[in-house]
C-alpha positions as CSV (number, residue, x, y, z in Angstrom):
1,X,-274.2,-82.0,34.0
2,X,-271.0,-80.1,34.2
3,X,-267.6,-81.3,33.0
4,X,-264.4,-80.3,34.6
5,X,-261.2,-80.6,32.7
6,X,-258.1,-80.7,34.8
7,X,-255.0,-79.3,33.1
8,X,-251.6,-80.1,34.5
9,X,-248.5,-78.2,34.0
10,X,-245.3,-80.3,33.9
11,X,-242.0,-78.6,34.1
12,X,-238.8,-79.8,32.4
13,X,-236.8,-82.2,34.6
14,X,-233.0,-81.8,34.8
15,X,-231.2,-85.0,33.8
16,X,-227.5,-85.2,34.5
17,X,-225.3,-87.1,32.0
18,X,-221.8,-86.7,33.3
19,X,-221.1,-83.0,33.2
20,X,-224.0,-82.3,30.9
21,X,-227.5,-81.3,32.1
22,X,-230.4,-81.7,29.8
23,X,-233.7,-80.0,30.9
24,X,-235.7,-83.0,29.7
25,X,-239.1,-82.3,28.1
26,X,-239.4,-85.6,26.3
27,X,-238.3,-89.1,27.2
28,X,-238.3,-92.2,25.1
29,X,-237.1,-95.8,25.9
30,X,-237.0,-98.8,23.7
31,X,-235.7,-102.3,23.7
32,X,-235.8,-105.3,21.5
33,X,-235.0,-109.0,21.7
34,X,-233.7,-111.1,18.8
35,X,-234.6,-114.8,18.4
36,X,-232.8,-117.5,16.4
37,X,-235.0,-120.0,14.8
38,X,-234.3,-123.3,13.1
39,X,-236.7,-125.8,11.4
40,X,-237.4,-129.0,13.3
41,X,-237.6,-132.4,11.6
42,X,-241.3,-131.9,11.0
43,X,-240.7,-128.5,9.4
44,X,-242.0,-126.4,12.2
45,X,-240.0,-123.6,13.6
46,X,-238.1,-123.9,16.9
47,X,-236.6,-121.0,18.9
48,X,-233.0,-122.1,19.6
49,X,-231.6,-118.9,21.2
50,X,-232.5,-115.4,22.2
51,X,-230.6,-112.2,22.9
52,X,-231.9,-109.0,24.4
53,X,-230.3,-106.0,22.8
54,X,-229.3,-102.9,24.7
55,X,-231.9,-100.5,26.0
56,X,-232.0,-97.2,24.2
57,X,-233.1,-94.1,26.0
58,X,-233.5,-90.7,24.5
59,X,-233.8,-87.4,26.5
60,X,-234.9,-84.4,24.5
61,X,-235.2,-80.9,25.8
62,X,-233.2,-77.7,26.4
63,X,-229.7,-76.9,27.2
64,X,-229.6,-73.8,29.3
65,X,-226.0,-72.4,29.5
66,X,-226.1,-68.6,29.4
67,X,-222.3,-68.3,29.0
68,X,-221.8,-70.7,26.2
69,X,-225.0,-72.5,25.1
70,X,-223.2,-74.4,22.3
71,X,-220.7,-75.8,24.7
72,X,-223.1,-78.8,24.8
73,X,-222.0,-79.8,21.3
74,X,-218.3,-79.9,22.1
75,X,-218.8,-81.7,25.4
76,X,-221.3,-84.3,24.0
77,X,-219.1,-84.9,21.0
78,X,-216.0,-85.5,23.3
79,X,-218.0,-87.8,25.6
80,X,-219.3,-89.8,22.6
81,X,-215.7,-90.6,21.6
82,X,-214.8,-92.2,24.9
83,X,-215.7,-95.5,26.6
84,X,-217.1,-93.6,29.6
85,X,-220.3,-94.9,31.2
86,X,-222.9,-92.9,33.1
87,X,-225.5,-93.7,35.6
88,X,-228.7,-91.8,34.9
89,X,-231.5,-91.1,37.3
90,X,-234.8,-90.1,35.7
91,X,-238.0,-89.8,37.7
92,X,-237.0,-92.7,40.0
93,X,-235.7,-95.0,37.4
94,X,-231.9,-95.7,37.4
95,X,-230.2,-96.6,34.1
96,X,-226.7,-98.0,34.8
97,X,-223.6,-98.0,32.7
98,X,-225.0,-95.9,29.9
99,X,-222.9,-95.0,26.9
100,X,-223.7,-92.1,24.5
101,X,-224.8,-93.4,21.1
102,X,-225.8,-90.1,19.5
103,X,-226.9,-86.6,20.1
104,X,-228.2,-83.6,18.2
105,X,-228.4,-79.9,18.9
106,X,-230.4,-77.1,17.3
107,X,-229.9,-73.4,17.8
108,X,-233.2,-71.8,16.8
109,X,-232.2,-68.3,17.9
110,X,-233.7,-68.5,21.4
111,X,-232.1,-68.3,24.8
112,X,-231.4,-72.0,24.8
113,X,-230.4,-74.9,22.6
114,X,-232.8,-77.6,21.6
115,X,-231.1,-80.9,22.0
116,X,-231.5,-84.7,22.3
117,X,-229.1,-87.3,23.5
118,X,-229.5,-91.1,23.0
119,X,-227.8,-93.5,25.4
120,X,-227.6,-97.3,25.4
121,X,-227.3,-99.7,28.3
122,X,-227.1,-103.4,28.5
123,X,-227.7,-103.3,32.3
124,X,-231.0,-103.9,34.0
125,X,-233.1,-100.9,34.9
126,X,-233.7,-100.4,38.6
127,X,-235.8,-98.2,40.9
128,X,-234.0,-95.6,42.9
129,X,-233.2,-97.0,46.3
130,X,-233.1,-100.6,45.2
């Protein structure tokens, strides 16, 4: 019996966030919902209210800007300090009205900057074309 292992090679995907482009190698999304509870007359818990928190999405990858690779830091920092929102398209998912929550950048002496940027959105996620 022979066994075949199929290896796939996935390339970084460009993600545009305003004027920034992150060549995304890793993606993470998380969300949480809070519940309020109160005791009933019998002492059992009852959920009285709930609230979904904003979706957090993080794109990690490379910043490829041959002229000024660290320009990402200045641009991301300035964008973080505004109320600007961004619509992000990632592999067919559309995240609307995202705001930058945080970013980090690391220059490890290569031809690119390693970076990640986290955005939050309270809007529903949709499929591209919906």
